[in-house]
C-alpha positions as CSV (number, residue, x, y, z in Angstrom):
1,M,-150.9,98.5,-63.5
2,T,-151.3,99.2,-59.8
3,A,-151.6,96.2,-57.4
4,I,-151.9,96.4,-53.6
5,L,-152.2,93.5,-51.3
6,A,-154.0,94.1,-48.0
7,L,-154.7,92.1,-44.9
8,D,-156.4,92.5,-41.6
9,T,-156.5,90.4,-38.4
10,S,-157.5,93.1,-35.9
11,T,-160.8,91.4,-34.9
12,P,-162.2,87.9,-34.9
13,A,-162.4,88.3,-38.7
14,C,-159.5,87.4,-40.8
15,S,-159.2,88.8,-44.3
16,V,-156.9,89.3,-47.3
17,A,-157.6,91.3,-50.4
18,L,-155.9,92.4,-53.6
19,I,-156.8,95.6,-55.5
20,Q,-155.6,95.7,-59.1
21,N,-156.5,98.6,-61.3
22,G,-159.7,99.2,-59.2
23,A,-160.8,95.5,-59.2
24,V,-160.8,93.8,-55.8
25,L,-160.4,90.2,-54.9
26,E,-161.1,89.3,-51.2
27,D,-161.0,86.3,-48.9
28,F,-163.0,87.2,-45.7
29,R,-163.5,84.7,-42.9
30,M,-164.9,84.9,-39.4
31,A,-162.1,82.8,-37.7
32,P,-161.5,83.6,-34.0
33,R,-158.1,82.5,-32.8
34,Q,-157.2,81.1,-36.2
35,H,-155.5,84.1,-37.7
36,N,-151.9,82.8,-37.3
37,D,-152.7,79.6,-39.1
38,L,-154.8,81.1,-41.9
39,I,-153.2,84.4,-42.9
40,L,-150.3,83.2,-45.0
41,P,-152.2,80.5,-46.9
42,M,-154.9,83.2,-47.6
43,V,-152.2,85.5,-49.0
44,D,-150.8,82.7,-51.2
45,Q,-154.4,81.9,-52.4
46,I,-155.2,85.5,-53.3
47,L,-151.9,86.1,-55.2
48,S,-152.3,82.8,-57.0
49,Q,-155.9,83.7,-58.0
50,A,-154.6,87.0,-59.4
51,G,-151.7,85.4,-61.1
52,L,-149.2,87.7,-59.3
53,S,-146.2,87.3,-57.1
54,L,-145.2,89.6,-54.2
55,S,-142.5,91.2,-56.3
56,Q,-145.1,92.4,-58.8
57,L,-147.0,94.3,-56.2
58,D,-146.7,98.1,-55.6
59,A,-147.3,98.0,-51.9
60,I,-148.8,96.0,-49.0
61,A,-151.5,97.5,-46.8
62,F,-152.7,96.3,-43.4
63,G,-155.2,97.2,-40.7
64,R,-152.9,99.0,-38.3
65,G,-155.5,99.2,-35.5
66,P,-157.0,99.8,-33.2
67,G,-158.2,96.3,-32.4
68,S,-157.2,93.0,-30.7
69,F,-153.6,93.3,-29.4
70,T,-152.8,89.7,-30.5
71,G,-154.4,90.2,-33.9
72,L,-152.5,93.4,-34.5
73,R,-149.2,91.8,-33.6
74,I,-149.9,89.0,-36.1
75,S,-150.7,91.3,-39.0
76,A,-147.8,93.7,-38.3
77,G,-145.3,90.8,-38.1
78,V,-146.6,89.2,-41.3
79,V,-146.6,92.4,-43.2
80,Q,-143.1,93.3,-42.0
81,G,-141.8,90.0,-43.2
82,L,-143.5,90.0,-46.6
83,A,-142.7,93.7,-47.3
84,Y,-139.0,93.3,-46.3
85,G,-138.6,90.1,-48.4
86,A,-140.1,91.7,-51.5
87,D,-138.7,95.2,-50.9
88,L,-142.2,96.8,-50.8
89,P,-143.6,99.9,-49.0
90,V,-146.3,99.3,-46.5
91,V,-149.4,101.4,-46.1
92,P,-150.9,101.3,-42.6
93,V,-154.7,101.9,-42.7
94,S,-157.0,102.6,-39.7
95,T,-159.4,99.8,-39.0
96,L,-162.0,102.4,-37.9
97,A,-161.6,104.1,-41.2
98,A,-162.0,100.8,-43.1
99,M,-165.3,100.1,-41.2
100,A,-166.6,103.6,-42.1
101,L,-165.8,103.0,-45.8
102,E,-167.7,99.7,-45.8
103,A,-170.7,101.3,-44.0
104,C,-170.7,104.2,-46.6
105,Q,-170.5,101.7,-49.5
106,T,-173.4,99.8,-48.0
107,T,-175.8,102.7,-47.2
108,G,-174.5,105.7,-49.1
109,H,-174.1,107.8,-45.9
110,P,-170.7,109.6,-45.8
111,R,-170.2,110.4,-42.1
112,W,-169.7,107.6,-39.6
113,L,-168.8,107.3,-36.0
114,S,-166.8,104.0,-35.9
115,A,-166.5,102.1,-32.6
116,L,-164.9,98.8,-31.7
117,D,-165.5,97.1,-28.4
118,A,-162.2,97.5,-26.5
119,R,-163.2,95.3,-23.6
120,M,-162.8,96.4,-20.0
121,G,-165.8,98.7,-20.4
122,E,-164.2,100.8,-23.1
123,M,-164.4,101.3,-26.8
124,Y,-162.1,102.5,-29.6
125,L,-163.8,105.4,-31.2
126,G,-163.2,107.7,-34.3
127,G,-165.2,109.7,-36.7
128,Y,-164.8,109.7,-40.5
129,E,-166.1,111.4,-43.6
130,I,-165.9,109.2,-46.7
131,S,-165.5,110.7,-50.2
132,K,-163.6,110.1,-53.4
133,E,-160.5,111.8,-54.8
134,E,-158.7,110.9,-58.0
135,D,-161.2,108.1,-58.4
136,C,-160.0,106.6,-55.1
137,W,-161.8,106.3,-51.8
138,K,-160.6,108.4,-48.9
139,A,-161.6,108.6,-45.2
140,D,-161.0,112.0,-43.5
141,N,-160.6,111.6,-39.8
142,V,-162.9,114.3,-38.4
143,I,-163.1,113.0,-34.8
144,P,-159.6,111.9,-33.5
145,E,-159.3,108.2,-32.6
146,R,-159.2,107.4,-28.9
147,V,-160.0,104.6,-26.4
148,I,-162.7,105.8,-24.0
149,S,-165.3,104.5,-21.6
150,P,-169.0,105.4,-22.3
151,D,-169.2,107.6,-19.2
152,R,-166.4,109.9,-20.4
153,L,-168.0,110.6,-23.8
154,E,-168.5,114.3,-24.6
155,P,-171.1,115.9,-27.0
156,L,-170.2,115.9,-30.7
157,A,-171.3,118.4,-33.3
158,G,-172.7,117.2,-36.7
159,A,-174.7,114.2,-37.8
160,Y,-173.2,110.7,-37.8
161,Q,-174.3,107.1,-38.4
162,G,-172.9,104.3,-36.3
163,V,-170.7,101.3,-37.3
164,G,-168.9,98.6,-35.4
165,S,-169.1,96.4,-32.3
166,G,-168.6,99.4,-30.0
167,W,-172.1,100.4,-30.7
168,L,-173.2,97.9,-28.1
169,Y,-173.0,101.2,-26.1
170,Q,-175.7,102.6,-28.4
171,D,-177.5,104.6,-25.8
172,A,-174.3,106.4,-24.6
173,L,-173.2,107.1,-28.1
174,N,-176.5,108.5,-29.3
175,D,-176.6,110.7,-26.3
176,I,-173.6,112.6,-27.4
177,L,-174.8,113.1,-31.0
178,A,-176.7,116.2,-32.0
179,Q,-179.0,113.8,-33.8
180,P,-179.3,110.1,-33.0
181,A,-177.9,107.8,-35.6
182,T,-180.5,106.4,-38.0
183,E,-178.2,103.7,-39.3
184,I,-176.3,101.4,-36.9
185,L,-174.3,98.6,-38.4
186,I,-173.0,96.8,-35.3
187,D,-171.9,93.6,-37.0
188,V,-169.4,95.2,-39.4
189,A,-165.8,94.3,-38.9
190,P,-162.7,95.8,-40.7
191,R,-162.3,94.2,-44.1
192,A,-159.1,93.9,-46.1
193,A,-161.0,95.0,-49.3
194,C,-161.7,98.4,-47.7
195,I,-158.2,98.6,-46.4
196,A,-156.9,98.0,-49.9
197,Q,-159.2,100.7,-51.4
198,L,-158.2,103.3,-48.8
199,A,-154.5,102.4,-49.4
200,E,-154.7,103.4,-53.1
201,L,-154.9,107.1,-52.4
202,M,-152.6,106.9,-49.4
203,R,-149.9,105.4,-51.5
204,I,-150.3,108.1,-54.2
205,R,-150.0,110.7,-51.4
206,G,-146.7,109.1,-50.3
207,E,-148.1,107.8,-47.0
208,G,-146.4,104.4,-47.3
209,V,-143.6,103.4,-44.8
210,S,-140.7,101.0,-44.8
211,A,-141.2,97.5,-43.6
212,E,-139.7,98.1,-40.2
213,M,-142.1,101.0,-39.6
214,A,-145.2,98.9,-40.2
215,L,-146.3,99.1,-36.6
216,P,-149.6,98.6,-34.8
217,V,-151.6,101.4,-33.3
218,Y,-153.1,100.2,-30.0
219,L,-154.4,103.6,-28.6
220,R,-153.7,102.2,-25.1
221,D,-150.5,103.8,-23.9
222,E,-149.4,100.9,-21.8
223,I,-149.0,98.5,-24.7
224,T,-145.5,98.3,-26.3
225,W,-144.4,96.7,-29.5
226,E,-141.1,95.2,-30.5
227,K,-140.3,95.2,-34.2
228,Q,-140.2,91.7,-35.5
229,P,-137.2,90.3,-37.4
230,A,-137.9,89.7,-41.1
231,R,-138.3,86.0,-41.4
232,I,-140.4,85.5,-44.5
233,G,-138.6,85.4,-47.8
234,K,-139.7,86.5,-51.2
235,R,-142.6,84.7,-52.7
């Protein structure tokens, strides 16, 4: 049995999921500014629904960013505490990759330009190609993740579809594509279910890290992170 718990608080959405032998349970809520209050009860609810304790898991995965600074701090702190208390490895998963996976599962298109609104006239941007390996989903990062303003975008080779709130800059993004996107899913947010699915293969590949290394990826250089003390015991 393989069981991975995943959570994400990188956007106004708050979600927790558990993947167990390929089957996924998920609690997904649009809950702006409620992540801190909701995330641990949602974890308890998912584990109870699956009839598992933290000690029975193989790993914990989380949306490591990019995304909301506050949201990323919350998820990283919670994951650090849970993983440390249960002596579990952590699998950090790109939120942009998770959106690309959901978009692929929804439409069947494998190549996605994921974009999240980064505020201040900028977006978080990354390109992914979705496929399967060893019966697990994977997302190959074919366009490096970055934070960028629409007026600094450069032409991209290849055909991509568009996903995420950053596609509010649709005209600018389509201008850099060799072919304009025919599918644009602007309302898609990162989901813990997709993070859990991507974490399966990453765990097999040995891409897990220790609890203290479960750190957010902000993409903005001026943001710093202090590792949080483990304060959540075994469950």
